C-alpha positions as CSV (number, residue, x, y, z in Angstrom):
1,V,-28.2,7.2,-29.8
2,V,-28.4,10.3,-27.5
3,I,-26.2,10.2,-24.4
4,T,-27.6,12.2,-21.5
5,I,-24.8,13.9,-19.6
6,P,-25.7,15.0,-16.1
7,E,-24.7,18.3,-14.5
8,H,-21.0,18.2,-13.6
9,G,-20.4,15.5,-16.2
10,Y,-18.6,15.4,-19.5
11,L,-18.5,13.1,-22.5
12,S,-15.8,10.4,-22.4
13,G,-15.0,7.0,-23.9
14,S,-14.6,6.5,-27.6
15,Q,-16.7,7.1,-30.7
16,Y,-17.5,3.4,-30.6
17,R,-18.3,3.2,-26.9
18,P,-19.3,6.7,-25.9
19,S,-19.9,7.3,-22.2
20,W,-19.7,10.0,-19.6
21,S,-17.6,10.7,-16.5
22,C,-17.8,13.2,-13.7
23,E,-15.7,16.3,-13.1
24,R,-13.1,16.4,-10.5
25,G,-14.7,16.5,-7.0
26,Y,-17.7,14.5,-8.2
27,R,-18.4,10.8,-8.4
28,K,-20.9,8.8,-10.5
29,D,-24.0,7.9,-8.6
30,M,-26.4,6.1,-10.9
31,D,-27.3,8.7,-13.6
32,N,-25.9,11.7,-11.7
33,C,-22.6,13.2,-10.5
34,T,-22.7,13.6,-6.8
35,K,-20.3,16.1,-5.0
36,I,-17.6,14.3,-2.9
37,E,-17.7,15.6,0.6
38,I,-14.1,16.2,1.8
39,P,-13.7,15.8,5.5
40,E,-11.5,17.9,7.8
41,H,-7.9,16.9,7.3
42,G,-8.8,15.3,3.9
43,Y,-8.1,16.0,0.3
44,L,-8.8,14.6,-3.2
45,S,-6.1,12.6,-4.9
46,D,-6.2,11.5,-8.5
47,G,-6.5,7.7,-8.4
48,S,-6.4,5.2,-11.2
49,Y,-10.2,4.9,-10.9
50,G,-11.0,8.6,-10.6
51,N,-11.0,10.8,-7.6
52,A,-9.8,9.2,-4.4
53,L,-10.3,10.6,-1.0
54,R,-7.1,10.7,1.2
55,C,-6.1,12.1,4.5
56,V,-3.1,14.3,5.4
57,R,-0.1,12.7,7.1
58,G,-0.9,11.6,10.6
59,Y,-4.6,10.8,9.8
60,K,-6.3,7.7,8.4
61,L,-9.6,7.4,6.5
62,E,-12.4,5.7,8.4
63,R,-16.0,5.8,7.2
64,D,-15.4,8.9,5.1
65,I,-13.8,10.9,8.0
66,C,-10.1,11.4,8.8
67,T,-9.2,10.3,12.3
68,V,-5.8,10.9,14.0
69,V,-3.4,8.0,14.1
70,E,-2.7,7.3,17.8
71,I,0.9,6.4,18.1
72,P,1.9,4.3,21.2
73,D,5.1,4.5,23.1
74,N,8.2,3.1,21.3
75,A,6.5,3.6,17.9
76,Y,6.6,6.1,15.0
77,L,4.4,7.2,12.1
78,S,5.0,4.9,9.1
79,E,6.2,6.2,5.7
80,S,2.7,6.1,4.3
81,G,1.6,8.4,7.2
82,D,-1.6,6.6,7.9
83,R,-0.4,4.0,10.4
84,W,2.4,3.4,12.9
85,Q,5.3,1.0,13.2
86,C,7.3,-0.2,16.2
87,E,10.9,1.1,16.8
88,R,13.8,-1.3,16.5
89,K,14.0,-3.9,19.3
90,F,10.2,-3.7,19.7
91,I,7.4,-5.8,18.2
92,R,3.7,-5.0,17.9
93,K,1.4,-6.6,20.4
94,G,-2.2,-5.3,20.0
95,N,-2.1,-1.5,20.1
96,S,1.3,-1.3,21.7
97,C,5.0,-2.0,21.1
98,V,6.8,-4.4,23.5
99,L,10.4,-5.5,23.8
100,R,11.3,-8.6,21.8
């Protein structure tokens, strides 16, 4: 059986189940490898299922764009860098932090 490999693709799988994958920076789209558009403040990260789009610290991914994380008073950027948490003695209420 002939395996047709698209541009920016390469042979993968095993000799019993041959397949193809896309090069870094491309994703499978039907029978093609489509270039992943990287938004401003974004980058590619190797995920367990291929290339994953991520945003730099202080930004979060929303609909393939990186938007700034708005941090309210009495809050700080979480360890993950894509959301915020309330400081001690404060609890989250909607989009703000209020005293307990």
